[in-house]
C-alpha positions as CSV (number, residue, x, y, z in Angstrom):
1,X,16.4,-71.0,12.0
2,X,12.6,-71.5,12.7
3,X,11.2,-74.9,12.9
4,X,7.9,-75.3,10.8
5,X,4.9,-75.7,13.0
6,X,2.8,-78.7,12.5
7,X,-0.7,-78.7,13.4
8,X,-2.4,-82.6,14.0
9,X,-6.0,-81.2,13.6
10,X,-5.5,-79.3,10.4
11,X,-7.7,-80.6,7.3
12,X,-5.6,-81.2,4.2
13,X,-6.2,-78.4,1.5
14,X,-9.1,-79.6,-1.2
15,X,-7.8,-80.5,-4.5
16,X,-10.0,-80.0,-7.8
17,X,-10.9,-83.5,-8.9
18,X,-12.3,-83.6,-12.6
19,X,-15.9,-84.5,-12.9
20,X,-16.9,-87.5,-14.7
21,X,-18.8,-85.3,-17.2
22,X,-15.6,-83.3,-17.8
23,X,-13.8,-86.7,-18.3
24,X,-16.3,-88.1,-20.7
25,X,-16.3,-84.8,-22.8
26,X,-12.5,-84.9,-22.9
27,X,-12.2,-88.4,-23.9
28,X,-15.2,-87.8,-26.6
29,X,-13.1,-84.9,-27.8
30,X,-10.0,-87.0,-28.1
31,X,-11.6,-89.7,-29.9
32,X,-13.1,-87.5,-32.3
33,X,-10.0,-85.9,-33.0
34,X,-8.2,-89.2,-33.7
35,X,-11.0,-90.2,-36.5
36,X,-10.9,-86.5,-37.8
37,X,-7.1,-86.9,-38.3
38,X,-7.0,-90.2,-39.6
39,X,-10.0,-89.6,-42.1
40,X,-8.3,-86.5,-43.2
41,X,-5.2,-88.5,-44.2
42,X,-7.3,-91.0,-46.0
43,X,-8.1,-91.1,-49.8
44,X,-11.8,-91.6,-49.3
45,X,-12.4,-88.2,-47.8
46,X,-10.6,-86.3,-50.4
47,X,-12.5,-88.2,-53.2
48,X,-15.7,-87.8,-51.6
49,X,-15.4,-84.2,-51.2
50,X,-13.9,-83.9,-55.0
51,X,-17.1,-85.7,-56.0
52,X,-19.6,-83.5,-53.9
53,X,-18.1,-80.4,-54.8
54,X,-17.3,-81.3,-58.1
55,X,-20.8,-82.1,-58.8
56,X,-21.8,-78.5,-57.9
57,X,-19.1,-77.0,-59.9
58,X,-20.0,-78.9,-63.0
59,X,-24.0,-77.7,-62.7
60,X,-22.8,-74.2,-62.2
61,X,-20.2,-74.2,-65.2
62,X,-23.0,-76.1,-67.6
63,X,-25.3,-73.2,-67.0
64,X,-28.2,-75.3,-65.8
65,X,-29.5,-72.7,-63.7
66,X,-30.5,-70.5,-67.0
67,X,-32.6,-73.5,-68.2
68,X,-36.1,-73.9,-67.3
69,X,-37.8,-77.2,-66.6
70,X,-41.4,-77.9,-65.3
71,X,-41.4,-74.4,-63.8
72,X,-38.0,-74.6,-62.3
73,X,-35.3,-71.8,-63.2
74,X,-32.5,-70.1,-61.7
75,X,-30.9,-71.4,-58.3
76,X,-34.0,-73.5,-57.7
77,X,-33.7,-75.6,-60.7
78,X,-29.9,-75.8,-59.9
79,X,-30.6,-77.3,-56.3
80,X,-33.4,-79.6,-57.6
81,X,-30.9,-81.3,-59.9
82,X,-28.2,-81.4,-57.4
83,X,-30.4,-82.9,-54.7
84,X,-31.6,-85.7,-57.2
85,X,-28.2,-86.7,-57.9
86,X,-27.1,-86.6,-54.3
87,X,-29.7,-89.1,-53.6
88,X,-28.0,-91.7,-55.7
89,X,-24.4,-90.8,-54.9
90,X,-24.5,-90.0,-51.1
91,X,-25.8,-93.2,-49.5
92,X,-24.0,-95.7,-51.6
93,X,-20.7,-94.1,-50.8
94,X,-21.6,-93.5,-47.1
95,X,-22.4,-97.1,-46.7
96,X,-19.7,-98.7,-48.6
97,X,-16.7,-96.8,-46.9
98,X,-18.3,-96.9,-43.6
99,X,-18.9,-100.7,-43.5
100,X,-15.4,-101.4,-44.3
101,X,-14.0,-99.1,-41.7
102,X,-14.1,-101.2,-38.4
103,X,-13.6,-104.6,-40.3
104,X,-10.6,-103.2,-41.9
105,X,-9.4,-102.0,-38.8
106,X,-9.7,-105.2,-37.1
107,X,-8.1,-107.1,-40.2
108,X,-5.1,-104.9,-40.2
109,X,-4.6,-105.2,-36.5
110,X,-5.4,-101.4,-36.1
111,X,-8.4,-101.8,-34.0
112,X,-6.4,-103.4,-31.2
113,X,-4.0,-100.4,-31.1
114,X,-7.1,-97.9,-31.0
115,X,-8.7,-99.6,-28.3
116,X,-5.4,-99.3,-25.8
117,X,-6.1,-95.6,-25.6
118,X,-7.5,-94.8,-22.2
119,X,-10.9,-94.3,-23.4
120,X,-14.3,-96.4,-22.8
121,X,-15.5,-98.2,-25.8
122,X,-18.7,-96.3,-25.9
123,X,-16.9,-93.2,-26.0
124,X,-14.5,-94.4,-28.9
125,X,-17.5,-95.7,-30.9
126,X,-19.9,-92.6,-30.8
127,X,-16.8,-90.3,-31.1
128,X,-16.0,-92.2,-34.4
129,X,-19.7,-92.0,-35.6
130,X,-19.7,-88.1,-34.7
131,X,-16.4,-87.5,-36.6
132,X,-17.5,-89.1,-39.7
133,X,-21.0,-87.4,-39.6
134,X,-19.0,-84.1,-39.4
135,X,-16.5,-84.9,-42.3
136,X,-19.4,-86.1,-44.5
137,X,-21.7,-82.9,-44.0
138,X,-18.9,-80.5,-44.4
139,X,-18.4,-80.9,-48.3
140,X,-22.2,-81.0,-48.6
141,X,-22.3,-77.5,-46.5
142,X,-19.7,-76.1,-48.7
143,X,-21.3,-77.1,-52.1
144,X,-24.6,-75.5,-51.0
145,X,-22.6,-72.4,-50.0
146,X,-20.9,-72.5,-53.2
147,X,-24.3,-72.6,-54.8
148,X,-25.7,-69.8,-53.1
149,X,-22.8,-67.4,-53.8
150,X,-23.0,-68.5,-57.7
151,X,-26.5,-67.2,-57.3
152,X,-25.7,-64.0,-55.9
153,X,-23.1,-63.3,-58.4
154,X,-25.7,-63.9,-61.2
155,X,-28.4,-62.2,-59.5
156,X,-30.6,-64.9,-58.9
157,X,-33.1,-65.0,-56.2
158,X,-31.6,-67.2,-53.6
159,X,-33.9,-69.7,-51.8
160,X,-32.5,-69.7,-48.4
161,X,-35.4,-71.6,-46.8
162,X,-34.8,-74.2,-49.5
163,X,-31.2,-74.3,-48.9
164,X,-31.6,-74.8,-45.1
165,X,-34.3,-77.7,-45.5
166,X,-32.1,-79.3,-48.2
167,X,-29.2,-79.1,-45.6
168,X,-31.1,-80.6,-43.1
169,X,-32.4,-83.4,-45.4
170,X,-29.0,-84.2,-46.4
171,X,-27.9,-84.4,-42.9
172,X,-30.7,-86.8,-42.0
173,X,-30.0,-89.0,-44.9
174,X,-26.3,-89.1,-44.0
175,X,-27.0,-89.8,-40.5
176,X,-29.5,-92.7,-41.6
177,X,-26.8,-94.5,-43.9
178,X,-23.8,-93.7,-41.3
179,X,-25.8,-95.7,-38.8
180,X,-26.5,-98.5,-41.2
181,X,-22.9,-98.6,-42.2
182,X,-21.9,-98.8,-38.6
183,X,-24.2,-101.7,-38.0
184,X,-22.9,-103.6,-41.0
185,X,-19.4,-102.9,-40.2
186,X,-20.1,-104.4,-36.7
187,X,-21.8,-107.4,-37.7
188,X,-19.3,-108.3,-40.9
189,X,-16.3,-110.5,-39.9
190,X,-14.3,-109.6,-43.2
191,X,-14.1,-106.4,-45.6
192,X,-15.8,-108.8,-48.6
193,X,-18.8,-109.7,-46.4
194,X,-19.0,-106.0,-45.4
195,X,-19.2,-104.8,-48.8
196,X,-21.7,-107.3,-50.1
197,X,-24.1,-106.5,-47.3
198,X,-23.7,-102.7,-48.2
199,X,-24.4,-103.3,-51.7
200,X,-27.4,-105.7,-50.8
201,X,-28.6,-103.2,-48.8
202,X,-28.5,-100.3,-51.3
203,X,-30.1,-102.6,-53.9
204,X,-33.0,-103.2,-52.0
205,X,-33.8,-99.8,-50.6
206,X,-33.4,-98.6,-54.6
207,X,-35.6,-101.4,-55.8
208,X,-38.5,-100.6,-53.3
209,X,-38.2,-96.8,-54.0
210,X,-41.4,-97.0,-56.5
211,X,-42.0,-99.6,-59.1
212,X,-41.1,-102.9,-57.6
213,X,-42.8,-102.2,-54.2
214,X,-45.9,-100.7,-55.7
215,X,-46.5,-103.4,-58.5
216,X,-46.2,-106.4,-56.0
217,X,-48.1,-104.8,-53.3
218,X,-51.1,-103.5,-55.5
219,X,-51.2,-106.9,-57.2
220,X,-51.7,-108.4,-53.8
221,X,-54.7,-106.1,-53.4
222,X,-53.6,-104.3,-50.2
223,X,-54.9,-100.8,-48.9
224,X,-53.5,-97.8,-50.5
225,X,-52.5,-96.4,-47.3
226,X,-50.8,-99.4,-46.2
227,X,-48.7,-99.4,-49.5
228,X,-47.7,-96.0,-49.3
229,X,-46.8,-96.4,-45.5
230,X,-44.2,-99.0,-46.6
231,X,-43.1,-96.9,-49.5
232,X,-42.4,-94.0,-46.9
233,X,-40.7,-96.2,-44.5
234,X,-37.8,-96.6,-47.0
235,X,-35.5,-93.3,-46.0
236,X,-34.5,-93.0,-49.5
237,X,-38.3,-92.6,-50.5
238,X,-38.7,-90.2,-47.5
239,X,-36.0,-88.0,-48.9
240,X,-37.1,-87.9,-52.5
241,X,-40.6,-87.2,-51.6
242,X,-39.6,-84.2,-49.3
243,X,-37.1,-83.0,-51.7
244,X,-40.0,-83.0,-54.6
245,X,-42.6,-81.4,-52.0
246,X,-40.5,-78.2,-51.4
247,X,-41.0,-77.1,-54.9
248,X,-44.3,-78.8,-55.7
249,X,-46.3,-78.6,-52.4
250,X,-49.3,-80.4,-54.4
251,X,-47.0,-83.4,-55.3
252,X,-48.6,-83.4,-58.8
253,X,-45.7,-85.7,-60.0
254,X,-46.4,-88.5,-57.6
255,X,-50.2,-88.7,-58.9
256,X,-52.9,-90.2,-56.8
257,X,-50.6,-91.0,-53.7
258,X,-50.1,-87.3,-53.2
259,X,-53.7,-87.1,-51.6
260,X,-52.6,-89.9,-49.0
261,X,-49.6,-88.0,-48.0
262,X,-50.8,-84.7,-47.8
263,X,-54.1,-85.8,-46.0
264,X,-52.0,-87.7,-43.5
265,X,-48.9,-85.1,-42.9
266,X,-49.4,-81.9,-44.9
267,X,-46.4,-80.2,-46.2
268,X,-44.9,-79.2,-43.1
269,X,-45.7,-82.3,-41.3
270,X,-44.2,-84.3,-44.1
271,X,-41.0,-82.3,-44.2
272,X,-40.6,-82.8,-40.5
273,X,-41.3,-86.5,-41.0
274,X,-38.4,-86.7,-43.6
275,X,-36.2,-84.9,-41.4
276,X,-36.9,-86.6,-38.1
277,X,-37.3,-90.2,-39.1
278,X,-34.1,-91.0,-41.0
279,X,-32.0,-89.3,-38.1
280,X,-33.6,-91.5,-35.5
281,X,-33.4,-94.6,-37.7
282,X,-29.6,-94.0,-38.4
283,X,-29.1,-93.5,-34.5
284,X,-30.8,-96.5,-33.7
285,X,-29.1,-98.4,-36.1
286,X,-25.6,-97.1,-34.8
287,X,-26.9,-98.1,-31.3
288,X,-27.7,-101.7,-32.5
289,X,-24.2,-101.7,-34.0
290,X,-22.6,-100.4,-30.7
291,X,-24.5,-103.3,-28.8
292,X,-23.2,-106.1,-31.1
293,X,-19.6,-104.3,-31.2
294,X,-19.1,-104.2,-27.6
295,X,-20.3,-107.9,-26.8
296,X,-18.6,-109.3,-29.6
297,X,-15.1,-110.3,-30.2
298,X,-13.2,-107.0,-30.8
299,X,-10.0,-108.0,-32.2
């Protein structure tokens, strides 16, 4: 029997250690999968999907694409109506359900269990954010695909450019209010407070859409550019104006304020603004929520 030889100068064989980026990527994927699995089992996602897709089915079955209003007909008329309804439904639903999420987990004791997983708080927070963003955008994409399929069956011209831009605008609006919801959820200490803050934010943004803001500022004799700038800082107003400018490039429905918008932005510039600004605002709000959440009492 031969004895095994031992070389004292031999170097140990190198081992493959996972890189930090790989570990963070795996942890982020784990956090997203946990949030996706939890949300898919909850009632809010199924109710939300039924509302978003059901609205499109309702518009399709009522034959609204066959009517003509302000020159819009076919699939364009259907998309205009759907996008205006979504502007009222989507932000309210997002901010209420999201603002109560982490507060509800804290009150139920689930947050302490979730934070026991071997992942960092940052990865867990942003993984949850990205998972919810994907879950909210998915039914919207399905409804727009349903509209395109309906238009193809009916022989309507399909405005693919408008469908793509509407998808980007809805994703930007979703990111904005999702970030606001995460910020509220990190600030509130109970679900009642979170719900109250959510409704307050929603009512303020709706009230400042047009009439209230313009009447107050015009009576105060402010410059028109300043008044319109304040209005466009409202993500709801930015979304609403961008949805109008796609089918009304001259913004006739806005009256004299259209000259200020078109002179400063132009059609393409304003669509870019209405897409980028709410997205950046939502990410900043979520970042502030993470800072507050990481420095406060987690459980």
